[in-house]
N, C-alpha and C positions, 0 to 999 in steps of 0.2 A: 409728188414727189415720183421718180422714174430711174429703177437701176441702181440707185445708190446705194451699196452696201456698206456694213457698220465698220466694217477694215479698212477703206476709203479714206482719207486724208483729207478731211473739209476742211476749204475755206471759205470764209464768211466773209461776202461784198456786200451787203444792203443788212442794215439794220433796224429797230423800230422800226419797219414798216408798218401799213394800216393793209386791211384785208382787202382794200379794193387796190393797192397797190402789189400784194402778193399779187394778188388772182392773176392780174396784167401780166407781171413778171413769167410767172410758172407759164401763161400759153407763150409770152416771144419764147422762150426755156424750150419747149416742148417741141414747138413749132419749128427747132431748130439743133434736136436731137440731143437735145445736152441735160443729161443727166442730173436732181437737183435735191436739195431739200427742205423744209423751213422748220423751224425750233421756234420757240417763244425765249424771249426776250426783250428785258425794258420796258419800254410803254406796248411791246407791238411784235413784229417776228419779223427774224434774221433769218436772211438767205444764203445759204450755203452752196456751193460745187465742190467737186473735187477737182482738186489741183492743178491735176493737168487743162481743165478745160477753164480754169479763175479767168485767163486771156480774154479769150473765145468770147467766154459769158458774158462780160463785159462792155465787150465791142458789142452784141448784138443787142445787150436793151440799153446803149446809149444812142445806137441807131432808132433803135424805136422811140427814144424820148426827144431824139430830134427828129425822127417823124410825126412826132408827136407833144407841141410844144404848148399847145393848151392842156395839159395831163400834166400834174404836178411830177416836177424834177425831183429824185432824190439820187443824190451821186455815191457810189459805191466806195467804201472804206477805204481802200486802194489809191485812191483818188484824193479823199479827204486833207489837206495839209497839215491837219492837228486831231489824226484821232483820240477820243477819248482813251486815257489812260487805263489800264487795268485799275477797277478798285479790288483791294485785299488789305485782310489783315493779319495776314498771314507774318508782320515783324513783329507784330505782338502776339503772335501765337508763337515765334521763335522766343522771343522776350521771356515768355513766362513758361515752357520747359525749360531755359535756362534755371529758372526759380526752384524748379521740380529736381531738375537733375542736383542744384547745391541742397538741397534738404535731402536727399537722399544721400548723398554722397559726404554729409556733415554729419550725421544722425553718428551714434550710440558712440561719441571719441573716434572713428573711425575718418576723418578728414585727412590727417597726416601719410595715415599708408596708403589712401587711394588716391593721395598727390602722387606716390612712389610707386605704384603701378600703372598710374593711368596716366600722368604727365609728360610733359615731353622733353623726357631725357634725353639730353643729343647724345651722349654715348650707347644711347641703349637706341636707340633712333636709328643710330648710323650701323649699329648691330641687326639689325633687318627687323626692329619694330615696329613699321612704320604706322602702326592703328597708333600708336601713343600723338601721331600727327593729328588725328581728330579728336580722338578722347578729350587731350588735352584743353581744346576748347568748351569744352560743357563745364570743365573745373574752376571755382573761384577760392582766393584764397580766403575773405570775408564777405559780408556783407553791403561795404563799402565798395569795395571790387567788381562785385555782383551789381549792382545800380547802375555803375557807367556803363556797363556792358551792355544790362538791358536796355537801355536808354538807347545806346549808339548802334545795337542791330535790331531796336524797335524803328527809330530811325533811316538809317541806312538802309538796310533790308526790305524795307519798304521801297526807299524809291529805287535801287534795283530791280524788282518787282514790277515798279511801276514802265522801267524803260523796258527790258527786255521778255518778261512774264513771269510767272509765279516760278514753275517746275523751274527752266533754265537759270533763275534769280538764284534759289537753294542748291542747287546743284554748284556753279560755280563759284558760290559764296564759300560753300564747305570742301570745293575744291582748293580754291584758291587759300582759307587760312590753314588747312591739313599743309597745300605748297610752302607760306611762308613759315611754317614751323620747320619742316624740313631746312630748306635754306636757312635757317636760321642755327639748326641743329649743324650744321655742315659749316658752317661757319666757327661757331664755338670748338668742336670737336673733342667735348671735355665732360665731365658728368654735371652740365648746367643744367636745371629744371626750371622749365615755364610753362604755366596753366592762364586759363583766361579765352576768353572768348574775345580779346580786344586785337588780336592779331585780324578774325575771322570782320570785324566793323572795321578795320583799313583794309582791309580787303575787298569789302563791299566799295569804301570810297574809291579806291584804285579799280574796281571795275564799272563806277560811271565814272573815270577821265576816261577807260577804255574802248569804251564802246560810242561813245562822243567822237572818235578819230575817223571812224569810219561808219558815220550814223545808217542804220537797219532801215530800212524800206517798211514804215507803220507804226513806229515809235514813238510819232511824235511829234518830229522836231520840226519846224518849219523849214523850206527851202532856203530860204537865206541861214539857217542856221546849218546846213548839210554842205551848205557849199563850204564855210568855214569850219570842218571839222575839226582842225588839227590846231584852231584856237581855243572851242568848246570845252576840251580837256582842262582847261587850266582852271578851272572853277570848282571841282572837284582835287583837283591836288593841288590848289589853295587853301581847301577844306584840312587836306589830310593835313599839310605842313602844318598850319593853328593847331588843330588837331594834338599832334609830336609835340608841339610847343608845350599845349598844357600839359601834357599827360608825364611829359619828361621831366618834370620841375620833382619829383616821386622817384626817392631813390629804389623803390623796388619793381619801378618801369621798366618792360623790356624792350625797350627801343628796336632793338635790333631785329624781333618777329615783328613789333606793328612796323614797319621800314619795310622787313622782307614779306610780311601781308599785303602791302599798299603795290610792291612790285609785282609779284605774281599777280594780281588781284589786277592789275594796268595790265600788264602780258595777257592776260588769258580774256578780257574784255576786249581787247582789240582781236585776237583770234578768232575769239567764238561772232563778230559782228562781219569779220572776212569769209566766215565760213556760214554765216548765215544771215545774209543780207536782208532777209526779209524775216517778218515775226511769225514762227512757230506756232501750227494751229494746239487747238487744246487737247487733241490726245498725248500729242508728245510732249507737250508743256506734263502734263499728268505723269507720262511715264519716267520725266525727267524731275518728276516731285520725289517720287516713288524710291527711284536712285538714290537720289544726298537721303533720303531719311532711311533708306537700307545700308549706305553707308556708315552714317552714325550707328546705327543701331548693332551694323556687324561688327564697327570696330571696337565697342564696348563688351559685344557676346566674345572676342579674344581675349581682351582682357579678365572675362570675368569668368571663362574657361582656364587659365591659365594661374587666376588664383587660387 
């Protein structure tokens, strides 16, 4: 490693390198004066360079491989047609967090009071209590309501993580879920109140469609799929409509919140893929995950402060 500072934004170019490959690529980059570093990952080493040096580093090493055809070629992650999606259990973790919230907020007969204090009360949201759009996502009417949303957030939350990364996924899901509750409150303009993570579940489905309209580099889509971005979002939208049809049969279901969550999720997904045309680095993903957690924690802090 040379002149690679911790505050620099890294970009992973190769992973699972053998020690011999890592040594060769280190010599190439050192000769070209490009800062780099290696870290353990998977079955070998991952080569990282600073974002601004990524294109030049790829060019230098690809030229090296062309000039040395007898040596084993190892393509950069950026040039792979289907790089591996990030493995994550955060969808399951989010489902368990919902379970913890339900157990805490429903104990000692405080459930009804908590729904009034933190649910998505339309009139009070429009009066400025915007934190309710977030806290309502963590409240559930009963065990059946909770179980369905735990399954939904585990499945669709994980799919969004595999598409855009863990931190970006959960920040977008929280924002889209809150946005769906805000739009729903604006539509009702009354004392209507709703709760449940299903708005966030539909937001996640909408996000899956939105990020496929303009596919991001390094998100695992094939070249053919990227050329048909406007068609690839039809599957997630079909899933959303199917879920809406199944859940809409329950008289207690807030169809408006589900639909608004999906719409906001789709819009945020399109916007995010336009602003972030390639997968962002691990450090920024961690910052976005912390922002998502802070948004939920901060919203509940405001509820408890006013209690």
